[in-house]
C-alpha positions in Angstrom: 13.0 12.5 5.1 14.4 10.9 8.1 17.7 9.2 8.4 19.2 6.7 10.7 16.9 4.5 13.0 18.7 5.4 16.3 15.7 4.4 18.3 15.2 1.0 16.8 16.5 -2.0 18.7 19.7 -3.5 17.2 17.8 -6.8 16.5 15.2 -4.9 14.4 18.0 -3.0 12.6 19.6 -6.3 11.7 16.3 -7.7 10.4 15.9 -4.4 8.3 19.4 -4.8 7.0 18.7 -8.6 6.0 15.5 -7.6 4.2 17.3 -4.9 2.4 19.9 -7.4 1.2 17.1 -10.0 0.1 15.5 -7.2 -1.9 18.8 -6.1 -3.6 19.9 -9.7 -4.3 16.5 -10.9 -5.6 16.1 -7.9 -8.0 19.6 -8.5 -9.3 18.7 -12.0 -10.1 15.5 -11.1 -11.6 17.0 -8.7 -14.2 20.1 -10.7 -14.9 18.5 -12.9 -17.5 16.7 -9.9 -19.2 17.7 -8.6 -22.7 15.8 -5.3 -23.0 18.1 -2.4 -22.0 15.4 -0.9 -19.7 15.2 -4.2 -17.8 18.8 -5.6 -17.7 20.1 -2.2 -16.8 17.3 -1.6 -14.3 18.2 0.0 -10.9 16.7 0.3 -7.5 16.9 4.0 -6.8 15.7 4.1 -3.2 14.5 1.7 -0.4 12.4 3.6 2.2 11.1 2.4 5.5 7.7 3.9 6.1 4.8 3.4 8.5 4.9 2.7 12.1 8.4 1.7 12.4 9.5 4.9 10.6 7.3 6.9 12.9 8.4 5.1 16.1 5.0 3.9 17.1 5.4 0.2 16.1 3.6 -2.5 18.0 5.0 -5.8 19.2 2.2 -7.5 21.3 2.6 -11.2 21.7 -0.3 -11.3 24.1 -2.8 -9.5 21.8 -1.1 -11.3 18.9 -0.5 -8.0 17.0 2.7 -7.2 15.4 3.6 -4.3 13.0 5.2 -5.0 9.8 8.2 -3.4 8.3 6.6 -1.3 5.4 9.1 -0.7 2.6 8.7 1.4 -0.6 11.2 0.3 -3.3 11.6 2.9 -6.0 12.8 1.8 -9.4 13.8 3.6 -12.5 11.3 2.1 -15.0 7.6 1.3 -14.7 8.1 -2.2 -16.2 10.3 -3.2 -13.2 7.3 -2.8 -10.8 5.7 -5.9 -12.4 5.2 -8.7 -9.8 7.4 -11.2 -11.9 10.4 -9.1 -10.8 9.4 -9.4 -7.2 7.7 -12.7 -6.7 11.0 -14.5 -5.6 11.8 -11.7 -3.1 8.4 -12.0 -1.6 8.8 -15.8 -1.3 12.2 -15.4 0.3 11.0 -12.9 2.9 8.0 -15.2 3.8 10.5 -18.1 3.9 12.8 -16.3 6.3 9.8 -15.4 8.6 8.5 -19.1 8.4 12.0 -20.3 9.5 12.2 -17.6 12.2 15.3 -16.2 10.6 13.4 -13.0 10.8 10.7 -12.2 13.2 9.1 -9.1 11.6 6.8 -9.6 8.6 7.8 -7.4 5.5 5.2 -5.5 3.4 6.6 -4.3 0.1 5.3 -1.9 -2.4 7.2 -1.2 -5.7 6.9 2.0 -7.7 8.8 3.9 -10.5 10.3 7.2 -9.6 8.1 8.8 -12.3 5.1 7.3 -10.5 6.0 8.4 -7.0 6.7 12.1 -8.2 3.4 12.1 -9.9 1.6 11.1 -6.7 3.5 13.8 -4.9 2.7 16.4 -7.3 -0.9 15.4 -7.3 -1.4 15.6 -3.5 -1.6 11.8 -2.6 -1.3 11.9 1.0 0.1 8.3 1.3 3.1 9.2 -0.6 3.5 12.6 0.9 3.5 11.0 4.3 6.4 8.7 3.2 8.4 11.6 1.8 7.9 13.4 5.1 8.3 10.6 7.7 10.1 7.8 5.7 13.6 6.6 6.6 16.0 6.0 3.7 17.7 2.6 3.8 19.2 2.8 0.2 19.6 5.9 -1.8 21.1 7.0 -5.0 23.0 10.3 -5.3 21.2 13.0 -7.4 17.8 11.1 -7.3 15.3 13.2 -5.6 11.6 13.3 -5.1 9.3 16.2 -6.4 8.1 18.7 -3.9 4.7 17.5 -2.5 1.7 19.5 -3.5 -1.4 19.7 -1.6 -4.6 18.2 -3.2 -7.3 21.0 -3.5 -10.1 20.5 -1.0 -12.8 20.2 -3.6 -10.7 17.6 -5.7 -10.2 15.6 -2.6 -13.9 15.6 -1.8 -15.0 14.4 -5.2 -12.2 11.7 -5.2 -13.1 10.4 -1.8 -16.9 10.3 -2.7 -16.2 8.5 -5.9 -14.1 5.8 -4.1 -16.6 5.5 -1.4 -19.6 4.8 -3.8 -17.4 2.4 -5.7 -16.2 0.2 -3.0 -19.7 0.0 -1.5 -21.2 -1.0 -4.8 -18.6 -3.6 -5.4 -18.6 -5.1 -2.0 -22.4 -5.5 -2.1 -22.3 -7.1 -5.4 -19.8 -9.6 -4.1 -21.9 -10.3 -1.0 -25.0 -10.8 -3.1 -23.1 -13.4 -5.1 -22.1 -15.0 -1.8 -25.7 -15.5 -0.8 -26.8 -16.9 -4.2 -23.7 -19.3 -4.0 -24.5 -20.4 -0.5 -28.2 -21.0 -1.5 -26.9 -23.4 -4.3 -24.3 -25.0 -2.1 -21.5 -23.5 -4.1 -19.3 -23.2 -1.1 -15.9 -22.6 -2.8 -17.3 -19.9 -5.0 -19.0 -18.4 -2.0 -15.7 -18.4 -0.1 -13.8 -16.8 -3.1 -16.5 -14.1 -3.3 -16.3 -13.3 0.5 -12.5 -12.9 0.0 -13.2 -10.4 -2.9 -15.7 -8.6 -0.6 -13.2 -8.2 2.2 -10.4 -7.1 -0.1 -12.7 -4.5 -1.7 -13.7 -3.1 1.6 -10.1 -2.9 2.8 -8.9 -1.4 -0.4 -11.8 1.0 -0.4 -10.9 2.4 3.0 -7.3 2.9 1.9 -8.5 4.9 -1.3 -11.0 7.0 0.8 -8.4 7.9 3.4 -5.2 8.1 1.4 -6.2 8.0 -2.3 -4.1 5.0 -2.6 -4.2 1.2 -2.2 -1.6 -1.5 -3.1 -2.1 -4.0 -6.0 -2.5 -6.9 -3.4 -4.9 -9.7 -2.7 -3.3 -10.4 0.7 -5.8 -9.8 3.4 -3.2 -9.8 6.0 -1.2 -7.0 4.4 -4.3 -5.0 3.8 -5.2 -5.5 7.5 -1.8 -4.2 8.5 -2.3 -1.1 6.4 -5.8 -0.3 7.4 -6.0 -1.2 11.1 -3.5 1.6 12.2 -5.8 4.1 10.3 -8.9 2.8 12.1 -8.0 0.8 15.2 -11.6 -0.5 15.6 -10.9 -2.8 12.7 -8.8 -5.0 14.9 -12.1 -6.2 16.7 -13.4 -7.5 13.3 -11.3 -10.8 13.4 -11.2 -12.2 17.0 -8.9 -15.1 17.5 -9.9 -16.6 20.9 -11.0 -19.9 19.5 -9.8 -22.5 17.0 -13.1 -21.9 14.9 -12.3 -18.1 14.6 -8.8 -18.8 13.6 -9.7 -21.4 11.2 -12.3 -19.3 9.5 -10.1 -16.4 8.9 -7.4 -18.7 7.6 -10.0 -20.2 5.1 -11.0 -16.6 4.1 -7.4 -15.5 3.6 -6.5 -18.7 1.5 -9.8 -18.4 -0.7 -8.3 -16.2 -3.3 -6.1 -19.0 -4.6 -7.3 -22.3 -3.0 -11.1 -21.8 -3.4 -10.5 -21.6 -7.1 -7.5 -24.0 -7.8 -7.3 -26.6 -4.9 -9.2 -29.7 -4.9 -8.5 -30.0 -1.2 -10.2 -26.7 -0.2 -13.2 -27.3 2.0 -15.5 -24.9 3.9 -18.7 -25.4 5.6 -21.9 -23.5 5.4 -21.4 -22.7 9.2 -17.9 -21.2 8.5 -19.4 -19.2 5.6 -22.1 -17.8 7.8 -19.6 -16.7 10.4 -17.4 -15.0 7.8 -20.4 -13.3 6.2 -21.4 -11.8 9.6 -17.8 -10.8 10.4 -17.5 -9.1 6.8 -20.9 -7.3 7.6 -19.1 -5.9 10.7 -16.2 -4.9 8.5 -18.3 -3.1 6.1 -20.2 -1.2 8.6 -16.9 0.1 10.4 -15.5 1.0 7.0 -18.7 2.7 5.9 -18.8 4.7 9.1 -15.2 5.8 8.7 -15.7 6.6 5.1 -18.8 8.7 6.0 -16.8 10.6 8.5 -13.9 11.2 6.0 -16.3 12.6 3.4 -17.7 14.9 6.1 -14.3 16.2 7.1 -13.4 16.8 3.4 -16.7 18.6 2.6 -16.2 20.9 5.6 -12.6 21.6 4.3 -14.0 22.4 0.9 -16.6 24.7 2.0 -14.0 26.7 4.1 -11.6 27.0 1.2 
């Protein structure tokens, strides 16, 4: 695992330091009112930067409007501490700092227990093996170590990838069929929610096929930031040249909550038609990439 970030600009290093401070402070507040020993005595064991900023291939492209996130893995000492209730205020504060321009780089957070990370390393989960190999330690605890990564047998990798592929295709197609039914009845808000579910399922499916891991997240921007570096053609799915295109993606992004709970959420059939077409493009790209991955794994299994 790598250590200091010598090649990272000082401004980015200061942002990372601020993010780590927010995580530490927010976690301390979240456990301060707990009574159970496993919660009130809970600890952050490691904070690790992974992804593009750890590898050194991060993107800051104001013209193309593409910016890499800080991807952070927080490792805690008990599975219960991974629950969203311990991290909700941290996520809100990180977003508030970004909105206020106090931070310029978005932060994507995943939280896992040490036992869970070690299980994933011992069972060949490539996503976590990459973190263990390429990650940069921002906070560490003496004496706490990860397990030695073990490769996933090619035949097992093939079977798991095939299962993930079939699962996401079936789920996505069911959501899209529901969208068509809702549109035919004029149920526009329910159509929007199911479009969000279809997009989320497809993005998560690609992560599972390629890395055998996907985060517990409904945030489409976060899922895009995780999948687009793995398959760059995904960046073409959501053009942002016009106000209509931008508005449509924002309606989709917000649909998971607002299409269900907000009286003020409105979406037209024209916007639904556009989103349906773009999710069709998304589905095809992800299906092609999934096909290629299964073919690669089948070849590796046959040669093993």
